[in-house]
C-alpha positions in Angstrom: -59.4 -44.6 -17.1 -59.9 -44.2 -13.4 -63.5 -44.3 -12.2 -64.5 -43.1 -8.8 -67.8 -43.9 -7.1 -68.8 -42.1 -3.9 -72.1 -43.0 -2.2 -73.6 -40.6 0.2 -76.8 -41.5 2.0 -78.8 -38.8 3.8 -81.6 -39.3 6.3 -83.7 -41.8 4.4 -85.2 -44.5 6.6 -88.3 -46.7 6.7 -90.5 -43.6 7.2 -89.7 -42.2 3.8 -93.1 -40.9 2.5 -92.2 -41.4 -1.2 -89.9 -43.6 -3.2 -86.2 -42.7 -2.5 -84.5 -40.5 -5.0 -81.2 -41.5 -6.6 -79.0 -39.0 -8.3 -75.9 -40.1 -10.3 -73.6 -37.2 -11.1 -70.9 -37.8 -13.8 -67.9 -35.6 -14.5 -68.1 -34.8 -18.2 -65.8 -31.8 -18.2 -63.0 -33.4 -20.2 -59.9 -35.5 -19.9 -57.6 -34.3 -17.0 -60.3 -32.1 -15.4 -61.3 -33.0 -11.9 -64.7 -31.9 -10.6 -64.8 -30.7 -7.0 -68.4 -30.9 -5.8 -70.1 -29.8 -2.6 -73.8 -30.5 -2.2 -76.2 -29.3 0.5 -79.9 -29.3 1.4 -81.6 -27.3 4.1 -80.9 -30.2 6.5 -77.9 -32.0 5.1 -74.3 -31.0 4.2 -72.8 -33.8 2.1 -69.3 -32.4 2.2 -66.8 -31.8 -0.6 -65.8 -34.6 -3.0 -63.4 -34.7 -5.9 -64.6 -36.6 -9.0 -62.1 -37.4 -11.8 -63.2 -37.1 -15.5 -65.6 -40.0 -16.2 -66.1 -40.6 -12.5 -69.4 -40.6 -10.6 -70.8 -39.1 -7.4 -74.0 -40.6 -6.1 -76.6 -39.2 -3.8 -79.6 -41.2 -2.4 -82.2 -39.5 -0.3 -85.9 -39.2 0.5 -87.8 -36.1 -0.3 -89.7 -34.6 2.6 -93.5 -35.1 3.0 -94.3 -31.7 1.4 -92.1 -32.4 -1.6 -90.1 -29.2 -1.1 -86.7 -30.8 -0.9 -83.9 -29.0 -2.7 -80.2 -30.1 -3.0 -77.8 -27.5 -4.4 -74.2 -28.1 -5.3 -71.2 -25.9 -5.7 -69.0 -27.2 -8.5 -65.4 -26.1 -9.4 -62.6 -27.1 -11.8 -59.6 -25.3 -13.0 -60.4 -21.6 -12.2 -64.2 -22.1 -12.7 -66.8 -22.1 -10.0 -70.6 -22.6 -10.6 -73.5 -23.8 -8.6 -76.8 -25.5 -9.5 -79.9 -26.9 -7.8 -79.1 -30.5 -8.6 -82.5 -31.6 -7.3 -85.6 -29.4 -6.8 -88.7 -31.5 -6.0 -91.0 -28.9 -7.7 -88.8 -29.0 -10.9 -88.0 -32.7 -10.8 -91.2 -34.7 -10.1 -90.1 -37.6 -12.4 -86.5 -37.7 -11.0 -86.6 -40.9 -9.0 -83.5 -42.1 -10.7 -81.7 -39.3 -12.5 -78.4 -39.3 -14.3 -76.6 -36.0 -14.4 -73.6 -35.1 -16.5 -71.6 -32.0 -15.6 -70.3 -30.1 -18.5 -68.6 -26.7 -18.7 -71.7 -25.1 -20.2 -74.0 -26.5 -17.4 -75.5 -29.7 -16.1 -77.5 -32.1 -18.2 -80.0 -34.7 -16.9 -81.5 -37.9 -18.3 -84.5 -39.4 -16.6 -87.5 -41.5 -17.5 -91.0 -39.9 -17.6 -93.4 -42.8 -17.7 -92.0 -44.8 -20.7 -90.3 -41.9 -22.4 -86.6 -41.0 -21.9 -86.1 -37.3 -21.3 -82.9 -35.3 -21.6 -82.6 -31.7 -20.5 -79.6 -29.3 -20.2 -79.7 -26.3 -17.8 -77.6 -23.2 -17.5 -75.7 -22.6 -14.3 -77.4 -20.7 -11.5 -76.7 -17.0 -11.8 -75.1 -16.2 -8.4 -71.7 -17.8 -7.9 -71.9 -18.5 -4.2 -73.5 -20.9 -1.7 -75.6 -19.8 1.2 
């Protein structure tokens, strides 16, 4: 099985007000299905990347001082297109190191909240376009 790892770093430097956030996004769509992913925030466009089944795409960044950072991603495969807020500081306060799996039904995340492991699956965002 071919695994791909892409590492994208946004503007995270020594002035980061909080611990850097690490998102690992895995293509769990199924054998033979490539995931095309394009993530953006208000300030950063991370470009388009193709992730094979079982492959990973990684994003490391610092949230802003006000903790209002949002990264949203358009995701497509076959004839499907969906988008999702892969990171929302108001929704993801415990997401310092989060592992996302992209499935046809929606993205699922695993993270640690204190000493407990949490797992949550979300539906896709309703509108099928990026701003």
